[in-house]
C-alpha positions in Angstrom: -6.1 -3.2 67.5 -7.5 0.0 66.3 -4.3 0.9 64.8 -3.8 -2.2 63.0 -7.2 -2.2 61.7 -6.9 1.5 60.1 -3.3 0.5 58.7 -4.8 -2.6 56.8 -7.9 -0.4 55.6 -5.5 2.3 54.1 -3.1 -0.7 52.9 -6.2 -2.1 50.9 -7.5 1.2 49.5 -4.0 2.0 48.3 -3.6 -1.4 46.7 -7.3 -1.0 45.0 -6.2 2.5 43.6 -3.2 1.5 42.0 -4.8 -1.6 40.3 -7.6 0.6 39.0 -4.5 3.0 37.6 -2.4 0.3 36.3 -5.3 -1.4 34.6 -5.8 1.4 32.1 -3.1 0.3 29.6 -2.6 1.7 26.3 -4.8 -0.2 23.4 -2.9 -2.1 21.1 -2.8 -0.9 17.3 -1.8 -2.4 14.1 -0.5 0.0 11.6 -0.9 -1.3 7.9 1.3 -0.9 4.9 0.3 2.1 2.7 -2.1 0.7 0.1 -2.1 2.2 -3.6 -4.2 2.0 -6.7 -3.2 3.4 -9.8 -4.2 3.0 -13.7 -1.6 1.5 -15.7 -1.5 1.9 -19.6 0.8 -0.5 -21.7 1.6 -0.5 -25.5 1.1 -3.4 -27.4 1.5 -5.0 -30.9 0.2 -8.1 -32.4 1.3 -9.6 -35.7 0.0 -12.7 -37.3 0.8 -14.5 -40.5 -0.3 -17.5 -42.1 0.2 -19.2 -45.5 -1.8 -22.2 -47.0 -1.1 -24.0 -50.4 -2.3 -27.2 -52.2 -1.5 -29.2 -55.3 -3.9 -31.5 -57.2 -2.8 -33.4 -60.4 -4.9 -36.1 -62.4 -4.3 -38.0 -65.6 -5.9 -40.5 -68.0 -4.5 -42.8 -70.8 -6.4 -45.1 -73.1 -5.2 -47.3 -76.0 -7.2 -48.7 -78.8 -6.2 -51.1 -81.3 -8.2 -52.9 -84.2 -7.8 -54.3 -87.8 -7.7 -50.9 -89.4 -5.7 -49.0 -87.0 -4.1 -48.1 -83.5 -4.8 -45.2 -81.3 -3.6 -43.7 -78.1 -5.3 -41.0 -76.1 -4.2 -39.4 -72.8 -5.2 -36.4 -70.6 -4.2 -34.7 -67.6 -5.0 -31.8 -65.3 -3.0 -29.9 -62.5 -4.8 -27.6 -60.0 -2.6 -25.7 -57.7 -3.6 -23.1 -54.8 -1.9 -21.0 -52.6 -3.4 -18.7 -49.7 -1.7 -16.3 -47.5 -2.9 -13.8 -44.5 -1.2 -11.1 -42.8 -2.6 -9.0 -39.8 -1.2 -6.4 -37.5 -2.8 -4.7 -34.5 -1.4 -2.3 -32.2 -2.5 0.2 -29.5 -2.6 0.5 -25.5 -4.4 -1.1 -22.9 -5.2 -0.2 -19.4 -5.7 -1.8 -16.2 -6.0 -0.9 -12.6 -2.8 -2.0 -10.2 -3.7 -2.3 -6.8 -1.0 -3.5 -3.9 0.7 -2.2 -0.7 3.7 -0.1 -0.5 6.3 -1.7 2.1 8.1 1.8 2.7 7.0 4.8 5.0 5.5 3.1 7.8 8.6 2.6 10.0 8.6 6.4 10.8 4.6 6.1 11.4 5.2 3.5 13.8 8.0 5.3 15.5 5.8 8.7 15.7 3.0 6.7 17.3 5.3 5.2 19.9 6.9 8.4 20.8 3.4 9.6 21.8 3.0 7.0 24.5 -0.6 6.5 23.7 -0.7 3.2 22.0 1.2 -0.1 21.7 2.0 -1.4 18.5 1.2 -4.9 17.4 2.4 -6.4 14.1 -0.3 -7.3 11.5 -0.1 -9.6 8.4 0.6 -8.0 5.1 -2.0 -8.4 2.1 -0.7 -10.9 -0.2 -3.7 -12.1 -2.4 -2.5 -10.7 -5.8 -5.5 -12.6 -7.5 -7.9 -10.8 -5.5 -6.5 -7.5 -5.2 -9.9 -5.7 -5.3 -10.2 -6.9 -1.5 -7.1 -4.8 -0.7 -9.5 -1.9 0.5 -11.7 -4.1 2.5 -10.3 -3.6 5.7 -13.4 -4.8 7.6 -12.9 -8.0 5.7 -9.2 -8.3 6.4 -10.2 -8.0 10.4 -12.5 -10.5 10.4 -10.0 -13.0 8.6 -7.8 -12.4 11.8 -5.0 -10.7 9.9 -4.5 -8.2 12.9 -4.4 -10.6 16.0 -4.5 -8.9 19.4 -5.4 -5.4 18.0 -7.7 -3.1 19.5 -7.4 -0.8 16.6 -6.0 -0.9 12.7 -4.7 2.4 11.4 -5.1 2.0 7.8 -3.5 4.0 5.1 -3.9 4.7 1.6 -1.9 6.6 -1.0 -3.7 9.3 -2.6 -1.0 11.2 -4.3 2.7 10.6 -4.8 4.9 12.9 -7.2 8.6 12.9 -8.1 9.8 16.3 -9.8 13.3 17.1 -11.2 13.9 20.8 -11.7 16.8 22.6 -13.1 16.7 26.6 -12.5 19.4 28.9 -13.5 19.8 31.8 -10.8 19.5 35.5 -12.2 22.8 37.2 -12.8 25.0 34.1 -12.0 26.2 31.1 -14.2 24.8 28.7 -11.4 22.0 26.5 -12.1 19.9 25.0 -9.0 18.9 21.4 -9.5 16.3 19.9 -7.3 14.8 16.4 -6.9 11.5 16.4 -4.7 8.7 14.1 -3.6 5.5 14.9 -2.1 3.3 12.0 -1.0 -0.2 12.4 0.3 -2.2 9.9 2.1 -5.5 9.4 4.1 -5.7 7.4 7.3 -8.5 5.7 9.3 -8.1 4.4 12.8 -10.8 1.4 12.8 -11.9 -0.4 15.9 -11.6 -4.1 15.6 -14.4 -4.7 17.9 -17.3 -2.9 16.5 -15.9 -1.5 13.1 -16.2 2.0 14.0 -13.8 4.8 12.8 -12.1 6.8 15.6 -10.1 9.0 13.7 -9.6 9.9 10.0 -7.4 12.6 8.6 -5.1 13.1 5.6 -1.4 13.5 6.0 1.6 14.6 3.9 5.2 14.0 3.6 7.9 16.0 1.7 11.5 15.9 0.9 14.0 17.2 -1.6 17.6 17.3 -2.4 19.4 20.5 -3.9 22.6 20.9 -5.7 24.0 24.1 -7.1 26.6 23.5 -10.1 27.8 26.3 -12.7 26.4 26.1 -16.2 30.0 24.5 -17.1 29.7 22.0 -14.6 29.5 18.1 -15.1 26.6 15.7 -14.6 24.6 16.2 -11.5 23.8 13.3 -9.3 20.8 13.9 -6.8 20.4 11.7 -3.6 17.2 10.1 -4.2 17.6 8.0 -1.0 17.8 11.4 1.2 14.5 12.6 -0.4 12.6 9.2 0.4 14.0 9.5 4.0 12.8 13.0 4.5 9.4 12.2 3.1 9.0 8.8 5.4 10.1 11.1 8.6 7.9 14.0 7.9 4.9 11.6 7.0 5.4 9.9 10.2 5.4 13.3 12.0 2.1 14.3 10.4 0.5 11.3 11.2 1.4 11.2 14.9 0.6 14.8 15.2 -2.8 14.7 13.5 -3.6 11.5 15.4 -2.6 13.1 18.7 -4.9 16.1 17.7 -8.0 14.0 17.4 -7.3 11.7 20.2 -6.0 13.9 23.1 -5.4 10.7 25.1 -5.9 7.1 25.6 -7.6 5.3 28.8 -8.7 2.0 29.1 -12.3 1.1 29.8 -15.2 -1.6 29.2 -18.2 0.2 28.7 -18.7 -1.2 25.1 -17.7 -4.7 25.3 -14.4 -4.4 26.4 -13.0 -1.9 23.9 -10.4 0.8 24.7 -12.2 4.2 25.0 -10.5 7.0 23.7 -10.8 10.0 25.9 -8.6 12.9 27.5 -5.5 11.9 29.3 -6.0 12.3 32.9 -3.4 12.4 35.9 -3.3 9.0 37.5 -4.5 9.1 41.3 -2.1 8.9 44.0 -2.7 6.4 46.9 -2.2 7.6 50.3 -1.7 5.5 53.5 -3.0 7.2 56.4 -2.4 5.5 59.8 -4.3 6.9 62.6 -2.8 6.9 66.1 
């Protein structure tokens, strides 16, 4: 009887400890497409021309006859008027263009998945072009339910994106180095969907380039733009995952703030042991 009781007690303890360990599932994160904002200037020219004319004519005629003679009188007038207008205006006007770039997030998601610290959920893209000033209102987008099931939203914005194409002669040779490069810098914030606090914030950069060497008598150079974009996406994803890992060294579940997942150092899962007393 005592042996069976101790065995049952050990099994209950093992089940309870294992249940606590399995309950600590990674929190769910939605990754937004990268938001951008830029000033766009466009040239315009407006030409306006109009013409208006009018013609007015009048006439009068009279006759008079008497015993002494006959007379006839006539008169008339013509009034013509013409008016034309021409105007031309040209210049440039500027406006702010906002939107989301549907690139570069796949490698960010891949880097986060490799860390094993989060589960990823799919959010809804921002499609309200008429109210694009709401693009940066991430809290409003969370309240509208654009990230169902997510505990956190990783919101990224592009600060700088720059293509450069250069041709540099190499000294003491007849060779020219042709380079196409791209650098992208973005800011990222990990925001709680429960209380809208920022759990992590950092800047990350992606860079890529393609280089071809041709002689000065060589033909037309074609640089691989797709290769450059792929390298930028991969390096940006690695940088985002690394910095997120540095700021949040681990993820464990908790419920001390209304059920929100806590972010704290990774700990080894406790092992359950069954002790049978004989």
